[in-house]
N, C-alpha and C positions, 0 to 999 in steps of 0.2 A: 319802559318804566325802570327807574333806578332801584337798586336794592336798598333796604334800610341800612343806615350807617352802622358800621361795626362798633362794638363797645367792649370786646373781650380783652382788651389790652390798651396800651398807649397808642393813640391814633394820630397819624401825621399825613399831611398832603404829600403825595408822591408825584414826581414829574410824569407827565402823560406818556412818555416813551420808556418808562421803567420796564424792565423785562424780568422774567423768572431768573435768568442767569445773573442779573444784577443783584438779586437777593443772595446768591451764593458768594458774592464778593464782599458782603458786609462783614464786619468783624465778628468772629466767633467768641462772644463774650458771655455765654451762658443763657442768652435769651433766644427767643424764636422770632423770626421775621416772616410776616405773611403779607400778601396783598389781597384786599377784598374790595372789589369794584373800584380799583385804582387808589385805594387808601392803604398806607403802610401801617401795619399793626405790629407793635413790639410787645412781646409777652414774656413773663418770667414765671417760674414755678417754685413750689415749696418742696421740702423733703417728703412730706406726705404724698403729694402728687407724684413725685418721682418714685416712691415706693410702690404705689399702685401700678404705675407704668411698668416698672421693673417686673412685678409679679405677672402682670398680663403678658408682657413680652416673653417672659420665661415659659409660661404655660403654652403660648402660641408657638414658641420655638420648639419645645418638646413635641408638640403635636405635629408640627411641620416636618420634623425629621422622619416621622413614620408615614406621612401622607404625601400628597402630590404638591405640597406648597414649599418644599425645600428651597432655601435661598430667596424667598419672596417676601419675607416679613421685614419691614423697615420701621425705624423709629425717627420721628421728627423730620421725615423726608418731605421735600417740597413737591407738589404736583400742580402743574399749570392747568387749572380747570376753567380757564376763560371760555365762556360760551361763544359759539360762532356768532359773528357779527357784533360782538360786544366791543365798545370803544375803549373800555378800561379793563385792565388785567385783574384776574383773581387767581392767586397762587397761594394755596393753603398747605399747611404742614400738620397733618393729624399726628396725635401723640404716637400712634402705631397704625400701620396699614399693611394690608396684604396686597401685593402687586398682582396684576394679571399676567398670564403667560409664563412660559418656562425659561425666559431669558433672565440671567442674573441681573440684579440692579446695576444701572449705569451710574456714571459720575456726573450726569447732567439731569436737568429737570424734565421729567416725562410729561407729555401732553395727554397721555392716556390716564383716565381716572382709575384709582385703585378699586379692587373688588370689594374690600372692606376697609372702613376708616373707624378708628377708635379715638374718642376724645375723653380724657379724664378731666372732670370739671375742677378748676382751680379755685382757691379761696376767693380770688378777686372776680370770679365769673358767676353768672346766674344761669339757671337752667334755660331761661328765656333766650339769653345770648347764645348759648350753645345750640338751642333749637333752631335758631336762625342759620347757624353753620351747618347743622345736620340737614336741614331742608335744602340748603344750597348743594351739599354733597349729593343728596338723592336726586335733585333736579338736574345734576350735571354728570351723571353716569356712575356714581358709586352705588353698588348693589345693596349694601347694608352698612348702617352706621350704629355704633354702640356708644352711648353716652354713660359714663360711669360717674356716679354722684355719691361722694362719701358722706355728704350731709344728710341726704334722704336714705342713704344706705341702699341704693338701687342701681340697676342698669336699665337704661331705656334703649330699646332696639327699634331702629327705623328701617323698614324694608318695604317690599312691594305690597305687603298686606297692611301696612300702616305703621302704627306705633304700639309697642308692647312694653310694659314696665315690669321688671322682675325685682322683688324685694330680696333682702339678705338671707331669706330661707330657701330661695330658689336656686336652680342650676342653669347656667347660661349654656345654650347650645345654638347651633346655626345650621340651617339647611345647606348653606354654602360650604360648611366644613364637616363633612360626614365623619362621625365618630368623636367629634370634639365636644367636651363638656368640662365645665369648671364651676365650682360653688361660688356664688356671688360673695358669700361671707369670706371665702379665702382671698378673693381679689381685694376686698376691703381691709382685711385684718391680717392676712398672712397665715 
């Protein structure tokens, strides 16, 4: 059964033989390029989106320096998450991710799913669209997904226990990241 059509950016038909490395050769023009079930998705972000990503990345970086995740936090990095036996590629770039293992990030597209994927919902996206992406991440090896939504002022956590929504009065923590915590309000407002 085919996945639902992606809608979180401009969607284009991609050649059947397009690869993850082909995405790396596209122009670096400020947008992100992903493949979802063989469809090319071009996305762009706003300064507000970038500010939340920057704060989240900063908090994760500080945490990683004192924990076992040093050199494993990446931003807008492609991951080839194509399921086994799939005929069409899915290569996604979470806004932020924590890679598995102790090996420093490479300069090629990994086939191993990240431990954690973070998506900050853009103005042009809906929570339904990002839920599709979160479900795909979880079904294809990502242990935990965080969806940060500035409109509802919340963070939705997708993990093995299901979905949990934290409002802006809550603190974000994770069993995957012992000792990590950040106020949701700080992520949204600085």
